[in-house]
C-alpha positions as CSV (number, residue, x, y, z in Angstrom):
1,M,-76.2,110.7,-44.1
2,M,-79.9,110.5,-42.5
3,R,-80.4,108.1,-40.0
4,T,-83.2,105.6,-41.2
5,R,-84.8,104.7,-37.6
6,P,-87.3,107.2,-36.7
7,L,-87.2,109.2,-33.6
8,K,-90.7,108.6,-32.0
9,V,-92.7,111.6,-30.6
10,A,-95.7,111.1,-28.2
11,L,-98.2,113.9,-28.0
12,L,-100.1,115.2,-25.0
13,G,-103.5,117.1,-25.9
14,C,-105.1,117.4,-29.6
15,G,-106.9,120.7,-29.3
16,V,-106.4,123.8,-31.4
17,V,-102.8,123.8,-30.7
18,G,-102.0,119.4,-30.6
19,S,-104.2,119.0,-33.9
20,E,-102.2,121.4,-35.8
21,V,-99.1,120.1,-34.5
22,A,-100.1,116.5,-35.5
23,R,-101.0,118.1,-39.0
24,I,-98.1,119.9,-40.0
25,M,-95.8,116.8,-38.5
26,T,-97.9,114.5,-40.8
27,T,-98.0,116.7,-44.2
28,H,-94.2,118.0,-43.5
29,A,-92.8,115.2,-42.6
30,D,-90.2,114.9,-45.3
31,D,-89.3,118.4,-44.7
32,L,-88.9,117.9,-41.2
33,A,-86.9,114.8,-41.7
34,A,-84.5,116.7,-43.8
35,R,-84.0,119.7,-41.4
36,I,-83.5,117.1,-38.2
37,G,-81.5,114.4,-40.1
38,A,-83.9,111.8,-39.4
39,P,-87.6,110.8,-39.7
40,V,-89.7,111.9,-36.8
41,E,-92.7,109.8,-36.3
42,L,-96.1,110.4,-34.3
43,A,-96.0,107.2,-32.2
44,G,-99.1,108.1,-30.1
45,I,-101.7,111.0,-29.3
46,A,-103.4,111.1,-25.6
47,V,-106.7,112.6,-25.2
48,R,-109.5,113.1,-22.8
49,R,-112.1,112.4,-25.5
50,P,-111.2,110.0,-28.1
51,D,-114.7,110.1,-30.0
52,R,-114.2,113.7,-30.8
53,V,-113.9,114.1,-34.5
54,R,-110.1,115.4,-35.5
55,E,-109.5,115.9,-39.3
56,G,-106.4,114.9,-40.3
57,V,-105.4,112.9,-37.2
58,P,-105.0,109.4,-37.4
59,S,-107.3,107.5,-35.2
60,E,-105.2,104.4,-34.7
61,L,-102.9,106.8,-32.7
62,V,-105.7,108.2,-30.3
63,T,-105.6,106.9,-26.9
64,T,-106.9,108.1,-23.3
65,D,-104.1,106.8,-21.4
66,A,-101.7,109.3,-21.4
67,T,-99.3,107.9,-18.4
68,A,-98.6,104.6,-20.5
69,L,-97.8,106.6,-23.6
70,V,-95.0,108.5,-22.0
71,K,-93.9,105.2,-19.9
72,R,-93.3,103.6,-23.3
73,G,-89.1,102.9,-23.4
74,D,-89.3,103.7,-27.3
75,I,-90.7,107.3,-26.8
76,D,-88.0,110.2,-27.9
77,V,-89.9,113.3,-27.3
78,V,-93.1,114.1,-25.3
79,I,-94.9,117.3,-27.0
80,E,-97.3,118.5,-24.0
81,V,-99.9,120.8,-25.0
82,I,-102.8,120.0,-22.5
83,G,-101.9,122.9,-20.3
84,G,-102.5,123.5,-16.5
85,I,-100.7,122.2,-13.7
86,E,-101.9,118.6,-13.2
87,P,-101.6,115.8,-14.8
88,A,-99.0,117.8,-17.1
89,R,-96.5,118.2,-14.5
90,T,-96.6,114.3,-13.4
91,L,-96.4,113.3,-17.1
92,I,-93.9,115.6,-18.0
93,T,-91.5,114.3,-15.2
94,T,-92.6,110.6,-15.9
95,A,-91.6,111.3,-19.2
96,F,-87.9,112.5,-18.3
97,E,-87.7,109.2,-16.1
98,H,-88.3,107.0,-19.0
99,G,-85.7,108.9,-20.9
100,A,-87.7,111.2,-23.4
101,S,-87.2,115.0,-23.6
102,V,-90.2,117.4,-23.5
103,V,-91.5,120.3,-25.7
104,S,-94.2,122.3,-23.6
105,A,-96.5,124.9,-24.6
106,N,-97.5,125.1,-20.9
107,K,-97.1,128.6,-19.3
108,A,-98.8,128.0,-16.1
109,L,-96.8,125.1,-15.1
110,V,-93.3,126.3,-16.3
111,A,-94.2,129.7,-14.6
112,A,-95.1,127.9,-11.7
113,D,-92.6,125.0,-11.3
114,G,-89.9,125.7,-13.9
115,A,-86.8,125.0,-11.3
116,A,-88.3,121.6,-10.5
117,L,-88.9,120.7,-14.1
118,H,-85.5,121.7,-15.1
119,A,-84.1,119.6,-12.4
120,A,-85.7,116.5,-13.6
121,A,-84.8,117.0,-17.0
122,E,-81.2,117.4,-16.2
123,A,-81.1,114.6,-13.9
124,N,-82.3,112.4,-16.6
125,G,-80.2,113.8,-19.4
126,A,-83.1,115.2,-21.1
127,D,-84.1,118.6,-22.8
128,L,-87.0,120.7,-21.7
129,Y,-87.9,123.3,-24.3
130,Y,-90.8,125.6,-24.1
131,E,-90.5,128.7,-26.8
132,A,-94.4,128.1,-27.6
133,A,-95.2,129.3,-23.7
134,V,-94.7,132.9,-23.9
135,A,-95.6,134.4,-27.2
136,G,-97.1,131.7,-29.8
137,A,-95.0,131.9,-32.9
138,I,-92.7,135.0,-31.7
139,P,-89.0,133.7,-31.0
140,L,-88.1,134.8,-27.5
141,V,-87.4,132.3,-25.2
142,R,-84.4,131.1,-27.7
143,P,-83.2,134.4,-28.6
144,L,-83.1,135.2,-24.5
145,R,-81.3,132.4,-23.4
146,E,-78.9,131.6,-26.5
147,S,-78.7,134.6,-28.7
148,L,-78.2,137.0,-25.8
149,A,-76.4,134.8,-23.4
150,G,-73.4,136.8,-23.6
151,D,-75.2,139.9,-23.2
152,K,-76.8,141.9,-20.1
153,V,-80.5,142.0,-20.3
154,N,-81.8,145.2,-18.1
155,R,-85.4,144.9,-19.2
156,V,-88.2,143.4,-21.0
157,L,-91.3,145.3,-21.7
158,G,-94.1,143.5,-23.7
159,I,-97.7,143.0,-24.9
160,V,-97.8,139.4,-24.4
161,N,-101.6,138.7,-24.3
162,G,-103.5,139.2,-27.5
163,T,-107.1,139.1,-25.9
164,T,-106.4,142.1,-23.9
165,N,-104.4,143.8,-26.7
166,F,-107.7,143.3,-28.7
167,I,-109.9,145.0,-26.1
168,L,-108.0,148.0,-25.1
169,D,-107.2,148.4,-29.1
170,K,-110.8,148.6,-29.6
171,M,-111.7,150.7,-26.8
172,D,-108.9,153.3,-28.1
173,S,-109.8,153.4,-31.9
174,T,-113.5,152.8,-31.4
175,G,-114.5,154.8,-28.0
176,A,-115.9,151.3,-26.9
177,G,-116.5,150.7,-23.0
178,Y,-114.5,147.6,-21.5
179,S,-117.8,145.3,-21.5
180,E,-118.5,146.3,-25.4
181,A,-114.8,145.6,-26.5
182,L,-115.1,142.4,-24.6
183,D,-118.1,141.2,-26.1
184,E,-116.5,141.9,-29.6
185,A,-113.4,139.9,-28.7
186,T,-115.6,137.0,-27.6
187,A,-117.4,137.3,-30.6
188,L,-114.5,137.1,-32.8
189,G,-113.0,134.2,-30.9
190,Y,-110.2,136.2,-29.4
191,A,-111.7,135.6,-25.5
192,E,-112.5,132.4,-24.1
193,A,-116.1,131.8,-22.6
194,D,-114.5,132.7,-19.3
195,P,-111.9,135.2,-20.2
196,T,-110.6,135.2,-16.2
197,A,-107.0,134.2,-17.0
198,D,-106.8,137.1,-19.7
199,V,-108.5,140.2,-18.6
200,E,-107.1,139.7,-14.8
201,G,-103.4,139.3,-16.1
202,F,-102.8,135.6,-14.8
203,D,-101.9,134.6,-18.5
204,A,-99.4,137.5,-18.6
205,A,-98.0,137.0,-15.5
206,A,-97.0,133.5,-15.9
207,K,-95.2,134.5,-19.2
208,A,-93.6,137.5,-17.3
209,A,-92.3,135.1,-14.8
210,I,-90.8,133.0,-17.4
211,L,-89.2,136.2,-19.1
212,A,-87.7,137.5,-16.3
213,G,-86.2,134.1,-15.0
214,I,-84.6,133.6,-18.2
215,A,-83.5,137.1,-19.0
216,F,-81.9,137.6,-15.7
217,H,-80.5,134.2,-15.0
218,T,-82.7,134.2,-11.6
219,R,-85.6,132.3,-10.3
220,V,-88.8,133.9,-10.7
221,T,-92.1,132.3,-10.2
222,I,-95.7,133.6,-10.9
223,D,-96.4,134.4,-7.3
224,D,-93.4,136.6,-7.7
225,V,-95.2,138.7,-10.4
226,H,-97.4,141.7,-9.3
227,R,-100.4,141.4,-11.3
228,E,-103.2,143.7,-12.0
229,G,-105.8,143.3,-15.0
230,L,-107.8,145.7,-17.3
231,T,-111.2,145.2,-16.0
232,E,-111.2,148.6,-14.3
233,V,-109.9,150.2,-17.3
234,T,-112.6,152.9,-18.3
235,A,-113.3,154.9,-21.7
236,A,-112.3,157.8,-19.4
237,D,-108.9,156.5,-19.0
238,I,-108.5,155.8,-22.6
239,A,-109.5,159.6,-23.4
240,S,-107.1,161.0,-20.9
241,A,-104.2,159.0,-22.2
242,Q,-105.3,160.3,-25.7
243,R,-105.0,163.7,-24.3
244,M,-101.4,163.1,-23.2
245,G,-100.4,161.7,-26.6
246,C,-100.6,158.2,-25.4
247,T,-102.5,154.8,-25.6
248,V,-103.3,152.1,-23.1
249,K,-101.5,148.7,-23.3
250,L,-101.6,145.7,-20.5
251,L,-97.7,145.5,-20.3
252,A,-95.7,142.8,-18.8
253,I,-92.6,144.5,-17.2
254,C,-89.3,142.7,-16.1
255,E,-86.4,145.1,-14.7
256,R,-83.3,144.9,-13.4
257,A,-82.9,147.4,-10.4
258,A,-80.3,150.2,-11.2
259,D,-77.8,148.8,-8.8
260,G,-78.1,145.3,-10.1
261,A,-78.8,144.1,-6.9
262,S,-82.5,142.9,-7.5
263,V,-85.4,142.5,-10.0
264,T,-89.1,143.2,-10.6
265,A,-91.6,141.5,-12.3
266,R,-95.2,143.1,-12.9
267,V,-98.2,143.2,-15.0
268,H,-100.6,145.9,-15.3
269,P,-102.4,148.5,-17.5
270,A,-100.3,151.7,-18.2
271,M,-100.2,154.4,-20.4
272,I,-97.3,154.8,-23.1
273,P,-96.4,157.5,-25.6
274,L,-97.8,157.0,-29.2
275,T,-94.0,157.3,-30.0
276,H,-93.1,154.1,-28.5
277,P,-93.0,151.1,-30.8
278,L,-95.3,149.1,-28.7
279,A,-98.1,151.8,-29.1
280,S,-98.7,150.8,-32.4
281,V,-99.2,146.9,-32.0
282,R,-102.7,146.4,-32.7
283,E,-105.7,144.0,-32.6
284,A,-104.8,140.7,-31.0
285,Y,-100.7,140.9,-31.7
286,N,-98.1,140.7,-29.4
287,A,-94.8,142.3,-29.0
288,V,-92.0,142.3,-26.6
289,F,-89.4,145.2,-26.5
290,V,-85.8,143.8,-24.8
291,E,-83.0,146.8,-23.7
292,A,-79.4,144.8,-23.6
293,E,-76.2,146.4,-22.6
294,A,-74.2,145.6,-25.8
295,A,-77.3,145.0,-28.4
296,G,-79.4,147.7,-27.3
297,Q,-83.1,147.8,-27.7
298,L,-84.6,145.2,-29.8
299,M,-88.3,144.3,-30.6
300,F,-89.8,141.0,-31.3
301,Y,-93.7,141.2,-33.0
302,G,-96.0,138.7,-34.1
303,P,-99.2,136.8,-33.5
304,G,-98.7,135.5,-30.0
305,A,-101.7,132.7,-29.8
306,G,-103.8,130.3,-32.0
307,G,-103.3,126.9,-33.6
308,S,-100.7,127.7,-36.1
309,P,-98.6,130.5,-34.4
310,T,-98.0,128.0,-31.6
311,A,-97.4,124.9,-33.4
312,S,-94.8,126.9,-35.4
313,A,-93.0,127.6,-31.9
314,V,-93.7,123.8,-30.7
315,L,-92.2,122.5,-34.0
316,G,-89.5,124.6,-33.8
317,D,-88.6,123.3,-30.6
318,L,-89.1,119.5,-31.5
319,V,-86.3,120.1,-34.5
320,A,-84.1,121.3,-31.8
321,V,-84.9,118.4,-29.3
322,C,-84.5,115.9,-32.0
323,R,-81.3,117.5,-33.5
324,N,-79.9,117.1,-29.9
325,K,-81.3,113.8,-29.5
326,L,-79.1,112.5,-32.5
327,S,-75.9,114.2,-31.6
328,G,-76.2,112.8,-27.8
329,T,-76.5,116.3,-26.2
330,T,-78.9,118.6,-24.6
331,G,-79.4,122.4,-25.1
332,P,-79.3,124.7,-22.4
333,G,-81.1,124.4,-19.0
334,E,-82.1,126.4,-16.4
335,S,-80.0,129.4,-16.0
336,A,-80.1,130.9,-12.2
337,Y,-76.6,131.6,-11.2
338,T,-77.4,135.2,-10.2
339,R,-79.9,134.4,-7.5
340,L,-81.0,137.9,-7.6
341,P,-84.1,138.5,-5.2
342,V,-87.4,139.8,-6.5
343,S,-88.7,143.2,-5.0
344,P,-91.9,144.0,-4.2
345,M,-94.3,146.3,-6.3
346,G,-93.7,149.2,-3.5
347,A,-90.3,149.4,-4.7
348,V,-90.9,149.9,-8.5
349,I,-90.3,153.5,-9.6
350,T,-92.4,154.8,-12.4
351,R,-94.7,157.8,-13.6
352,Y,-98.3,157.9,-12.5
353,H,-101.3,159.3,-14.3
354,I,-103.8,160.0,-10.9
355,S,-107.7,161.3,-11.5
356,L,-109.1,162.7,-8.5
357,D,-113.0,163.9,-7.8
358,V,-112.6,167.2,-5.7
359,A,-114.8,170.1,-4.7
360,D,-114.5,173.0,-6.8
361,K,-113.4,175.7,-4.8
362,P,-110.3,178.0,-3.9
363,G,-107.3,176.0,-2.3
364,V,-108.2,172.6,-3.1
365,L,-105.3,172.4,-5.5
366,A,-103.1,174.0,-2.9
367,Q,-104.1,171.2,-0.6
368,V,-103.7,168.2,-2.9
369,A,-100.1,169.6,-4.0
370,T,-99.3,169.6,-0.3
371,I,-100.1,166.1,0.0
372,F,-97.9,164.9,-2.7
373,A,-95.0,167.1,-1.7
374,E,-95.4,165.9,2.0
375,H,-94.8,162.3,0.5
376,G,-92.1,163.1,-1.6
377,V,-94.0,162.5,-5.0
378,S,-93.2,165.4,-7.4
379,I,-95.9,166.5,-9.8
380,D,-95.2,167.0,-13.3
381,T,-98.3,168.5,-14.7
382,V,-101.8,169.2,-13.4
383,R,-105.1,169.8,-15.4
384,Q,-108.2,171.5,-13.8
385,Q,-112.0,171.1,-14.8
386,G,-114.7,172.3,-12.8
387,K,-118.6,172.6,-13.1
388,D,-121.5,173.1,-10.6
389,G,-119.2,172.8,-7.5
390,E,-117.6,169.4,-8.7
391,A,-114.5,169.5,-10.4
392,S,-111.7,166.8,-11.6
393,L,-108.1,167.0,-11.0
394,V,-105.9,165.1,-13.6
395,I,-102.2,165.0,-12.1
396,V,-99.2,163.3,-14.0
397,T,-96.3,162.6,-11.4
398,H,-92.5,162.5,-12.0
399,R,-91.0,159.1,-11.5
400,A,-91.8,157.7,-7.7
401,A,-91.8,154.8,-5.8
402,D,-95.2,152.9,-6.0
403,A,-94.9,152.8,-2.1
404,A,-94.9,156.5,-1.7
405,L,-97.4,157.0,-4.3
406,S,-100.0,154.7,-2.7
407,S,-99.4,156.8,0.7
408,T,-100.0,159.9,-1.0
409,V,-103.1,158.4,-2.4
410,G,-104.1,157.3,1.0
411,A,-103.7,160.5,2.5
412,L,-105.8,162.3,-0.3
413,R,-108.6,160.4,0.6
414,E,-108.8,161.7,4.1
415,L,-109.4,165.3,2.7
416,D,-112.5,166.6,3.0
417,T,-112.3,168.4,-0.3
418,V,-111.3,165.1,-2.4
419,R,-114.6,163.3,-3.3
420,G,-113.1,160.3,-4.6
421,V,-110.0,158.9,-6.6
422,A,-111.5,158.1,-9.8
423,S,-108.4,156.4,-11.6
424,I,-104.7,155.4,-11.2
425,M,-102.7,154.5,-14.0
426,R,-98.9,154.0,-14.3
427,V,-97.2,155.9,-17.4
428,E,-94.2,153.9,-19.0
429,G,-92.2,153.8,-22.0
430,E,-90.4,156.9,-21.3
C-alpha cells in the first residue's frame, strides 16, 4: 500500500541538469511515486540567479537561501547539482545534520572529500549517493559497490570525458589538429568556454579517484591520481597510432598491483589497439571497461554528460534513497577496509611509443639502443626515416616502469645525435 504523505525533496542548483531533474520530477510524478511507494514532492529549489527564466520550473519554489532550505526539518532528500567544493560541501553536511539524505552529481567534491562526506552521512543515519558524478547516465557506481561487491576488481579502464573523446575522435577521423578539433567541440556545445577541466584531465582524474576508491575498497582522492591532458597530442601522434593499428584516447586507468599490495590511478592519453572495445567509442560518448576475477571483462557504455543523461542517474539515486527512507534503512556507505596505498606513477608498468628527432648518420640507432638497454627498457620495434641529414626514430617498447622510461629519456636527451624528443605516449589495452 502506498504511503500518502509525500517525501519532500530540496534541489540545489537549477542549471542544465537541475532544470531537467525538476522537469522529470514534475512530469513523471505518478511513475516515481509508484516505483518508490510514496509520492515525492519538490519542496524548494535553491539558485543563485532567481530572475533567470527556467521553463517548466515552478517559480514559487525558487529561493536564493540554500542554507535555509537544507535546514528545514521536513526535507527528506537533498539533490545537489551546483558543483564545486564550496558552498556544496557545507550545504551537504548541513543537510545530513538536519536529517536529510543526499544525492549529488559533484565529482570534484566527492573525489576531494568523499571520506568526510561518508562519515557525516553515517553519523547522521543518512545516505550519500552519487551515481551521476562519474559518467552521466552510465550505471557504474552501483554496479561496482553492489553488483560486484562479492567479486575482486583488478582493473578499471575507461573513457570518462566526452569532450576529450570528441576532440580525439575528430583528430583521428579527419586529420584535424588539436586546436581545430577543440573549436568544433566548442561550436557544438561539447566544450565549455574554458575547457581546462576537460582537456587538462581534471574532470577525468576526479572520476578516476571515485572509481578506484569504490573498485578497490580503499581511499583514493584526486590528489592521488596522476594526470596528463591531451593538449600536447599532435596530428603526428594520431598518424603514428594509425600506422600501429591503434587510436589515441584519454584514458582513466585504475589498477590493483599484481601482488595486491597497492593500487594506481592515472589519467593520460594512450594508444589502444583498434581491436580493443574502447577503440570504437566515438564522438562524445563514454565507456568503462572493468576486469574482475569472477565476472571477467565487463563494459559499460553510453552518454556520459548532458542534462537528460545526468538527470537520469540523479533520479535513479533519488528512487533508491527514497526507498531506503521508507524502509528506515540506508544503502552502502564507504568501503575502505583494504587501506591499500596508492603507488606513484613511477611504479606503473606499461608499454611506450617514443618519437625521437636524430641526426641521420651511421651509429645513431646503436647509441639509442644502448641507452635503452642500460636503463633496463626493452625495445619491441623500431622504425627509422631519414632525409637531408635529419631523421626520426619511432620506438615501441616492451612493458617497463614509468621511472625507468623517464630515466631513459633523460639520458637520450644528453646524446649529441638526439636533436629532441618529439613525443612520448603510453600504449595500453593489450
